[in-house]
C-alpha positions in Angstrom: 6.6 0.9 14.1 8.0 3.0 11.3 7.1 2.2 7.7 8.3 3.6 4.4 5.4 3.3 1.9 5.9 3.7 -1.9 3.6 3.5 -4.9 3.4 4.3 -8.6 6.3 6.8 -8.7 10.1 6.3 -8.5 11.0 9.3 -6.2 14.3 11.0 -6.7 14.6 11.4 -2.9 14.7 7.6 -2.6 16.5 6.4 -5.7 19.3 6.9 -4.9 19.1 7.8 -1.2 21.7 10.4 -0.4 21.3 10.1 3.3 19.7 6.8 4.4 20.2 7.7 8.1 17.6 10.5 7.7 14.9 7.9 7.2 16.0 5.6 10.1 14.9 3.8 12.0 12.7 1.9 9.6 10.9 -1.4 10.4 9.7 -2.2 6.8 9.1 -1.0 3.3 5.5 -1.4 2.0 4.7 -1.0 -1.7 1.2 -0.6 -3.3 2.5 -1.4 -6.8 3.5 0.0 -10.1 7.1 0.6 -9.3 10.1 -1.2 -10.9 11.3 -4.3 -9.1 14.8 -2.8 -8.9 13.4 0.0 -6.9 12.1 -2.3 -4.1 15.3 -4.4 -4.2 17.3 -1.2 -3.8 15.2 0.1 -0.9 15.4 -3.2 1.0 19.2 -3.3 0.5 19.8 0.3 1.5 17.6 0.3 4.6 18.2 -3.4 5.5 14.5 -4.0 6.4 11.8 -6.4 5.1 9.9 -5.3 1.9 6.3 -6.3 1.5 4.5 -5.5 -1.8 1.6 -6.1 -4.1 1.9 -5.8 -7.9 0.2 -3.0 -9.8 -1.5 -3.5 -13.2 1.7 -2.4 -15.0 4.2 -4.7 -13.0 4.5 -7.3 -15.7 8.3 -7.6 -15.2 7.8 -9.0 -11.7 6.9 -12.4 -13.2 10.4 -13.0 -14.5 12.4 -10.6 -12.2 10.7 -10.1 -8.8 12.3 -7.7 -6.4 15.1 -9.4 -4.5 14.5 -10.2 -0.9 10.9 -8.9 -1.0 7.7 -10.7 -0.1 4.6 -10.6 -2.3 1.6 -10.5 0.0 -1.1 -10.8 -2.7 -3.8 -13.1 -1.2 -1.7 -13.7 1.9 -1.5 -12.6 5.5 2.0 -11.8 6.8 3.1 -10.4 10.2 6.0 -8.1 10.9 6.6 -7.4 14.6 3.0 -8.2 15.4 1.4 -6.1 12.6 -0.8 -8.2 10.4 -0.8 -7.3 6.6 -3.0 -8.6 3.9 -2.5 -7.8 0.2 -4.5 -7.6 -3.0 -2.7 -6.8 -6.3 -3.8 -5.4 -9.6 -6.6 -3.3 -11.0 -10.1 -3.7 -12.4 -10.1 -5.6 -15.7 -10.0 -3.2 -18.6 -8.0 -4.6 -21.5 -7.2 -8.2 -20.6 -3.8 -7.7 -19.0 -2.4 -10.4 -16.7 -2.7 -8.3 -13.4 -6.3 -7.2 -13.9 -9.3 -8.7 -12.2 -13.0 -8.7 -12.7 -15.1 -7.9 -9.7 -16.0 -11.6 -9.3 -12.3 -12.7 -9.5 -11.2 -10.2 -6.9 -14.2 -11.1 -4.7 -13.0 -14.7 -4.7 -9.4 -13.7 -3.9 -10.7 -11.6 -1.0 -13.0 -14.4 0.2 -10.0 -16.8 0.4 -8.2 -14.6 2.9 -11.0 -14.9 5.5 -9.6 -18.1 7.2 -6.2 -16.4 7.4 -7.7 -13.4 9.0 -9.7 -15.4 11.4 -6.7 -17.6 12.4 -4.6 -14.5 13.1 -7.3 -12.7 15.0 -7.8 -9.8 12.5 -5.9 -7.6 10.1 -4.2 -4.3 10.7 -3.1 -3.1 7.2 -4.4 -3.9 3.7 -1.9 -3.3 0.9 -3.8 -2.9 -2.4 -3.1 -1.4 -5.7 -6.7 -0.4 -6.5 -8.9 1.5 -4.1 -12.3 0.4 -2.8 -15.3 1.4 -5.0 -16.5 4.9 -4.3 -13.5 5.8 -2.1 -11.0 7.7 -4.1 -11.4 5.7 -7.3 -11.9 7.0 -10.8 -14.9 7.0 -13.2 -13.1 5.0 -16.0 -13.0 1.3 -15.9 -9.3 1.0 -15.4 -9.3 3.2 -12.2 -12.6 1.9 -10.9 -12.3 0.5 -7.4 -13.6 -2.9 -6.2 -16.9 -3.2 -4.4 -15.6 -6.3 -2.6 -13.0 -4.1 -0.9 -15.8 -2.1 0.7 -17.4 -5.3 2.0 -14.0 -6.5 3.2 -13.4 -3.2 5.2 -16.9 -3.4 6.7 -16.4 -7.0 7.8 -12.8 -6.8 9.1 -12.2 -3.1 9.9 -8.5 -3.0 9.3 -6.8 0.1 10.7 -5.5 1.2 7.3 -6.4 0.4 3.7 -3.4 1.6 1.6 -3.7 1.9 -2.2 -2.1 3.5 -5.2 -3.1 3.5 -8.8 -5.1 6.7 -8.9 -2.8 9.6 -9.7 -4.2 12.9 -8.4 -2.9 16.3 -7.3 -3.8 17.0 -3.6 -3.7 20.6 -2.5 -3.7 19.4 1.2 -2.1 16.2 2.5 -5.3 15.4 4.4 -7.2 15.0 1.1 -5.4 11.6 0.7 -7.3 10.2 3.6 -10.9 8.9 3.6 -12.8 7.0 6.3 -15.0 4.0 6.2 -16.0 3.0 9.7 -12.9 2.6 11.8 -10.7 2.2 8.7 -8.6 4.9 7.2 -8.2 4.6 3.4 -5.1 6.3 2.0 -3.9 7.1 -1.5 -0.2 6.4 -1.2 1.0 7.5 -4.7 4.6 8.7 -4.2 6.4 8.0 -0.9 5.4 8.5 2.7 6.6 7.6 6.1 4.3 6.5 8.9 5.0 6.1 12.6 2.5 4.2 14.6 1.9 2.6 18.0 2.2 -1.1 16.9 0.1 -2.3 19.8 -3.1 -0.3 19.1 -2.5 1.1 15.5 -4.6 4.1 16.5 -2.0 6.9 16.6 -0.2 7.7 13.4 1.9 10.5 12.0 2.3 10.7 8.2 5.1 12.5 6.4 4.5 13.7 2.9 6.9 14.7 0.2 6.1 18.3 -0.7 6.6 19.6 -4.3 9.5 22.0 -3.6 11.5 20.5 -0.7 13.8 17.5 -0.4 12.6 16.6 3.1 9.0 15.5 3.9 6.7 17.6 6.0 5.0 16.0 8.9 1.3 16.1 9.8 -0.1 14.5 13.0 -3.5 13.0 12.8 -5.8 12.4 15.7 
């Protein structure tokens, strides 16, 4: 499986895409939120693959103009070529916006996915906008992570927990990755490509956009 993952930033390498063939073959586009709906519509059209997304706390326009041909996975479990994806939108409540949640509200949303996960025999990827509490989140209320995500990871052990929301400068690509049990937590702000064995989900190669080159560099992780 080969995924293009986007979050929080409209990248000039992707909008517009000068050479779509350089990214192919792709199996799906995944979005962790806070990107314009037109961006996701464009990526789905150019690459002709499914697009799965959650909304970020700034994605207010999605209510009246959602991305065309894309699937909102908030509070749902979807499968693409056998890979099971669950999504959780929004951020911690901080000023009363419509895509903000208290810890209790998000805990209820997370709890409601349990029957879906049980029915499908587990979950491989979590798409979230906010991070888990204590794993790459911020000190301010807006960027604080959810404690219920930590409990979710410990209970269900997805292979990946992908999030955006927290804008940081990473001197090394590996700084984007944190571990909780068997789960890899990844800050996906920007754009990234991942190749993985879709049967086991335990071998992955991430490609990151460097600051000075139009092509991503690749790092293989054990």
